[in-house]
Legacy VTK file of the C-alpha trace (Angstrom):
# vtk DataFile Version 3.0
C-alpha trace
ASCII
DATASET POLYDATA
POINTS 425 float
79.144 63.709 5.272
79.123 64.572 1.643
79.712 61.718 -0.690
83.668 63.495 -1.995
84.467 64.233 1.832
83.449 60.268 2.594
85.199 58.689 -0.712
88.337 60.545 0.671
87.456 58.501 3.762
87.127 55.898 2.754
90.082 55.929 0.105
92.517 56.376 2.387
94.796 53.126 2.791
97.095 52.374 5.618
100.162 54.797 5.399
103.536 54.491 6.537
104.140 51.957 9.268
103.879 53.392 12.217
107.522 52.161 14.163
109.329 53.448 17.193
112.052 51.030 16.592
115.138 52.346 18.387
117.041 54.796 16.105
114.209 55.238 13.600
114.009 58.622 14.430
110.609 59.181 15.595
110.521 60.907 18.854
109.975 58.594 21.825
106.526 59.059 23.453
105.560 60.602 26.569
106.604 57.527 28.138
109.651 56.926 26.665
109.412 53.592 25.536
109.980 52.426 22.211
108.308 48.818 22.727
105.377 49.232 24.021
101.676 47.330 25.274
97.928 48.898 26.287
96.247 46.558 28.868
92.549 47.855 29.309
91.790 48.348 32.846
89.004 48.494 34.764
88.199 49.580 38.362
86.149 50.301 40.602
86.479 53.743 42.219
87.594 52.485 45.278
91.047 50.829 43.817
92.397 53.044 41.292
92.080 55.055 38.572
90.650 52.893 35.337
92.247 53.659 31.952
94.872 52.275 30.056
98.219 51.484 31.205
101.227 51.056 29.676
103.381 47.999 29.803
107.845 47.670 28.331
107.060 45.329 25.785
110.337 44.138 25.804
111.022 43.515 29.556
107.055 43.166 30.961
107.400 46.369 33.172
104.553 48.931 33.595
106.115 51.895 32.866
106.583 54.667 35.332
103.757 56.937 33.791
100.093 57.707 34.932
97.199 54.967 32.779
95.514 56.960 29.448
92.249 57.880 30.478
89.911 55.945 28.491
86.999 56.406 30.689
85.501 54.527 34.038
85.490 50.360 32.369
87.763 49.939 29.412
87.886 46.703 27.895
87.520 45.668 24.202
90.420 47.586 21.690
91.355 47.939 17.815
94.062 49.275 15.988
94.072 50.967 12.909
96.806 49.181 10.275
99.521 51.835 10.885
98.840 51.848 15.226
98.977 55.113 15.087
95.137 55.145 16.097
94.104 52.952 18.759
89.767 52.496 19.469
88.720 51.556 22.896
84.641 50.790 24.864
84.417 52.143 27.676
80.826 49.608 28.781
80.119 51.956 31.887
78.836 54.831 29.318
78.541 52.440 25.740
81.789 55.247 24.719
84.230 55.187 22.483
86.905 56.218 22.736
89.973 57.514 19.942
93.483 57.738 21.181
96.638 59.039 20.091
99.218 56.135 20.686
101.783 58.514 20.006
101.155 61.305 22.010
99.511 58.515 24.366
96.643 60.504 24.860
92.488 60.594 24.181
91.745 62.511 21.674
88.187 62.580 21.232
85.033 59.441 21.879
81.518 58.865 20.235
78.330 57.886 22.294
77.000 54.762 21.216
73.733 53.929 21.664
73.680 51.103 23.224
77.233 48.007 23.815
79.217 46.550 21.405
80.890 43.533 21.740
83.102 43.775 18.039
84.721 47.208 16.163
87.209 46.892 13.711
89.779 50.034 11.710
90.489 48.426 8.526
91.478 51.839 7.055
93.303 54.873 8.820
91.059 57.486 9.496
86.897 54.803 9.640
86.082 52.201 12.405
83.577 50.497 12.495
80.803 49.621 16.004
78.584 46.431 15.900
75.885 47.496 18.243
72.788 44.882 18.606
70.624 47.135 20.049
71.291 50.559 17.696
67.584 51.802 17.925
65.782 52.583 14.750
63.071 54.427 12.836
61.185 51.850 11.536
63.700 48.781 11.205
64.488 46.342 13.923
67.033 47.264 15.944
70.372 47.084 15.113
72.874 48.943 12.879
77.057 48.806 12.256
78.024 52.492 12.518
80.710 54.116 11.013
82.478 56.260 12.310
84.842 58.447 11.452
88.040 58.735 13.637
89.783 62.693 12.314
86.374 64.405 13.638
85.285 61.615 16.578
81.173 61.414 14.968
79.718 59.212 13.102
79.167 59.300 9.723
77.292 56.454 8.637
74.897 53.927 10.703
73.673 50.948 8.077
70.689 49.121 9.432
71.818 45.625 10.038
69.133 43.704 12.805
70.675 41.885 15.712
74.494 42.506 14.591
76.526 40.885 16.883
80.103 40.965 15.301
81.479 42.607 11.822
84.726 41.873 10.491
86.382 43.697 7.324
88.755 42.755 4.565
92.358 44.023 4.757
91.903 47.644 2.739
87.859 48.323 3.751
85.788 47.813 0.428
83.913 45.074 1.887
82.707 44.073 5.964
81.037 41.255 6.738
78.260 41.234 9.149
76.626 38.471 11.375
73.931 38.582 13.704
72.680 36.818 16.817
70.544 33.895 15.793
70.054 34.388 11.881
71.199 31.843 9.181
72.614 34.909 6.744
75.893 36.502 6.738
75.007 40.753 5.192
78.240 42.089 2.640
78.818 45.643 3.815
80.103 47.430 0.712
80.496 50.960 2.170
82.000 52.790 -0.982
78.428 52.333 -2.604
77.114 54.586 0.214
75.842 57.730 -1.303
76.059 56.228 -4.970
72.107 54.181 -4.690
73.809 51.541 -5.586
73.741 48.444 -2.630
75.208 49.172 0.325
74.147 45.927 2.361
73.594 42.215 0.683
71.650 39.554 2.562
72.720 36.219 2.128
71.390 32.871 3.344
72.319 29.683 3.426
74.475 29.385 6.328
73.639 27.827 9.633
74.062 30.453 12.561
77.756 31.719 11.324
79.438 33.847 13.465
82.524 35.146 12.116
84.588 35.410 8.658
88.402 35.532 6.808
88.595 37.044 3.778
90.426 35.043 1.283
90.569 36.399 -2.141
87.332 37.309 -3.878
85.823 34.796 -1.246
85.571 34.142 2.180
85.786 31.074 4.700
82.101 31.404 7.263
82.573 29.891 10.782
78.997 28.380 11.230
78.368 27.704 14.815
76.197 25.307 14.325
74.077 23.530 17.589
75.614 24.632 20.053
74.242 28.635 18.972
70.697 26.519 18.619
71.676 25.395 14.453
71.546 22.800 12.895
75.505 21.320 12.427
78.924 23.576 12.411
81.033 24.016 9.470
83.861 26.553 7.535
81.296 26.888 4.537
82.801 29.196 1.616
81.089 32.659 0.479
81.571 33.611 -3.246
82.049 37.381 -3.082
81.318 39.587 -6.286
78.467 40.993 -7.928
75.712 38.382 -6.427
77.433 37.186 -3.013
75.797 33.011 -3.261
76.640 30.870 -0.037
79.568 27.895 -1.349
80.509 24.263 -0.494
81.168 23.487 3.667
82.812 21.325 5.299
81.817 19.596 8.920
83.858 20.369 12.161
82.662 19.571 15.938
82.449 23.083 16.724
83.463 26.926 14.982
82.670 30.483 17.208
86.895 31.115 16.596
89.719 30.661 13.766
92.760 31.469 12.663
94.614 30.885 8.980
98.243 30.126 9.013
99.119 28.831 5.720
96.713 26.188 4.338
95.375 24.990 7.198
92.624 26.787 9.091
92.396 26.401 12.650
88.755 26.095 14.569
87.680 26.180 17.433
84.231 25.503 19.324
82.218 23.595 22.014
80.102 21.019 20.211
76.859 20.477 22.353
77.510 16.769 23.304
80.028 14.310 22.004
82.505 16.663 24.026
84.188 14.443 26.457
87.694 14.364 27.623
89.045 11.949 25.884
92.374 11.980 26.352
93.141 13.995 29.131
93.500 13.620 33.265
90.772 16.170 34.343
88.114 16.673 36.531
86.095 18.128 33.891
83.297 16.921 32.061
83.230 18.296 29.465
86.016 19.287 26.663
86.512 22.086 23.352
87.371 21.104 20.095
89.812 21.975 17.850
89.668 21.701 14.625
92.692 21.259 11.840
91.054 22.532 7.806
93.375 22.148 5.444
91.551 24.937 2.511
92.597 23.509 -0.445
90.693 20.849 -0.232
88.519 21.504 2.476
88.574 18.679 4.557
89.451 18.022 7.880
92.794 16.422 8.247
92.847 16.279 12.624
91.608 17.479 15.609
92.095 18.109 19.589
90.493 18.475 22.318
91.140 21.046 24.268
89.250 23.655 26.893
85.004 24.208 26.906
83.340 27.485 27.012
82.833 29.713 24.011
86.179 30.591 22.716
86.214 33.836 21.388
90.303 34.315 20.418
93.124 32.561 19.280
96.747 34.071 18.513
99.688 32.285 17.096
103.271 33.088 18.674
106.271 33.306 16.217
107.688 29.339 17.695
104.349 28.113 16.144
102.265 28.643 20.213
98.776 28.257 19.413
97.289 29.999 21.857
93.011 30.067 22.665
90.839 31.538 24.643
87.303 30.734 25.746
84.603 32.372 28.322
82.295 29.893 30.428
84.033 27.613 30.720
84.675 24.466 32.946
86.590 25.777 35.696
88.215 23.316 38.378
90.303 24.579 41.495
91.413 27.659 42.512
94.425 29.502 41.330
94.974 31.058 44.830
94.006 27.933 47.196
97.532 26.256 48.587
95.799 22.971 48.724
96.945 22.718 45.644
95.224 19.470 42.864
94.253 20.800 39.582
94.091 24.012 38.183
91.523 24.693 35.170
90.551 27.560 32.935
90.247 28.543 29.514
93.185 28.378 28.131
94.280 25.638 26.009
97.939 26.045 23.819
98.450 23.710 21.194
101.421 22.759 19.865
101.594 23.025 15.935
105.019 21.026 15.913
104.079 18.509 17.632
100.419 18.087 18.103
100.339 18.590 22.412
98.068 20.277 24.185
98.538 22.325 27.437
96.082 23.409 29.726
98.002 25.676 32.053
96.871 25.642 35.956
95.216 29.336 35.698
91.065 29.745 36.124
89.128 32.637 34.434
87.642 33.699 30.913
90.537 34.785 28.555
89.199 38.025 27.082
92.375 39.091 25.210
95.892 37.527 23.879
99.123 39.012 22.027
102.200 37.920 21.213
105.038 39.256 19.899
107.586 38.788 16.263
110.660 39.093 18.833
110.310 37.334 21.527
108.676 33.686 22.840
106.087 35.179 24.790
102.827 35.989 25.410
100.442 38.126 26.704
97.580 36.533 28.151
94.328 38.892 29.410
92.505 35.365 31.615
90.229 35.458 34.838
91.617 39.462 34.978
95.097 39.437 35.388
97.596 39.464 32.926
99.596 36.749 32.017
103.301 36.723 30.248
103.518 32.805 28.740
107.100 31.595 27.972
106.078 29.985 24.102
109.169 28.024 25.200
107.716 26.250 28.185
104.143 27.300 27.576
104.848 28.002 31.600
104.308 31.206 33.331
107.650 33.250 32.553
109.788 33.316 35.652
112.896 36.179 34.850
114.439 38.833 37.086
114.330 42.031 35.425
116.266 45.057 37.076
116.045 44.036 40.209
112.181 42.663 39.463
111.365 39.441 39.571
108.151 38.486 37.018
106.483 35.693 37.949
104.495 35.335 34.815
102.358 38.283 36.229
102.696 41.668 35.466
100.550 43.243 38.626
97.796 45.468 37.566
95.100 46.976 39.977
91.330 46.136 39.039
90.086 44.403 36.139
92.304 43.513 32.547
90.309 42.464 29.705
91.766 43.708 26.924
95.533 44.153 25.456
97.868 44.921 22.470
101.177 45.851 21.512
101.695 49.601 20.615
105.238 48.993 18.407
106.250 46.623 15.857
108.718 44.118 18.058
LINES 1 426
425 0 1 2 3 4 5 6 7 8 9 10 11 12 13 14 15 16 17 18 19 20 21 22 23 24 25 26 27 28 29 30 31 32 33 34 35 36 37 38 39 40 41 42 43 44 45 46 47 48 49 50 51 52 53 54 55 56 57 58 59 60 61 62 63 64 65 66 67 68 69 70 71 72 73 74 75 76 77 78 79 80 81 82 83 84 85 86 87 88 89 90 91 92 93 94 95 96 97 98 99 100 101 102 103 104 105 106 107 108 109 110 111 112 113 114 115 116 117 118 119 120 121 122 123 124 125 126 127 128 129 130 131 132 133 134 135 136 137 138 139 140 141 142 143 144 145 146 147 148 149 150 151 152 153 154 155 156 157 158 159 160 161 162 163 164 165 166 167 168 169 170 171 172 173 174 175 176 177 178 179 180 181 182 183 184 185 186 187 188 189 190 191 192 193 194 195 196 197 198 199 200 201 202 203 204 205 206 207 208 209 210 211 212 213 214 215 216 217 218 219 220 221 222 223 224 225 226 227 228 229 230 231 232 233 234 235 236 237 238 239 240 241 242 243 244 245 246 247 248 249 250 251 252 253 254 255 256 257 258 259 260 261 262 263 264 265 266 267 268 269 270 271 272 273 274 275 276 277 278 279 280 281 282 283 284 285 286 287 288 289 290 291 292 293 294 295 296 297 298 299 300 301 302 303 304 305 306 307 308 309 310 311 312 313 314 315 316 317 318 319 320 321 322 323 324 325 326 327 328 329 330 331 332 333 334 335 336 337 338 339 340 341 342 343 344 345 346 347 348 349 350 351 352 353 354 355 356 357 358 359 360 361 362 363 364 365 366 367 368 369 370 371 372 373 374 375 376 377 378 379 380 381 382 383 384 385 386 387 388 389 390 391 392 393 394 395 396 397 398 399 400 401 402 403 404 405 406 407 408 409 410 411 412 413 414 415 416 417 418 419 420 421 422 423 424
């Protein structure tokens, strides 16, 4: 890509928010819905057509329309800031589909050189995808691919050996990249492409870092530590600037995913030792931890016992319920077993008001979460199902809508992996 064209793309900030509110003057999308949620549905050829299922986000009902085509096994999804474009990864073909959310249709796809578990679209026309196995001439495998969403093509290939996760700041001028079994963070400066200045800067001094949160001229890095065969889980400052450096840290029980709420960083992880389920009545012998880090003093102010596993997703409801999801957790009982007894899966709900923890009676990995600003509900992709929780009670929603009884599960064939609210409501 020519230098001028690349700079023009990178300079584009998020434009006016794409809102489908009634009375806004924006035409209805083909589904006829103003409040839409998309669920990525992976199915076998014997059961149904795979794709992105459109859901009425106000009524929790399936739209009366066909799924958006997105390959055989759509899963991981991410949205551009204006929510006009959605990226979806099809694991059956290692392709990223580009979906126009206004037209509710696939407008193109990008073939990747391998699978991904992380992608981000920080500005309207550019996406970044971490491909740990991407083959490169003269370098170890692994790259972050810059995707031009207007043309559906790979604009740049940025070599980062074994890169697993990529995170972007709010305007896409800096990214953080994390590689497996590494004690360094890679800072990516996309504006330096084709300028002769360094595009990547490797910053040592961390302990198996896996994720990060930008905060002005710094970032808070989650060090996985012992859970990822390192030494000690912690939250550590990355000082950004002309020469990025590792800064102060505070030890936590575990750190694979987090969420910032005001001056508090909630951090979840599963320590490999000292992880009993103290305070819970459960058959599970191992539990995870949720630590509360005060960002002003960089100190741990409290903690809670949650389900174990590798924590990958967090979401805070409008009324203060923190949903925490993991994969590979200790499963207890069977939600479909009529004999009863304890049922336990990979979802924990922490009440930020009273400090109570609820472990819902469900099974399976939690792969995605979606909250809402105008409803006290949370969508949870757990065990391949799409659950709807009432966040005022932390139990599955039970309601009657248009003659349909909603008992906390939106009935979708196949396996639900991702869920994203397209419209603001």
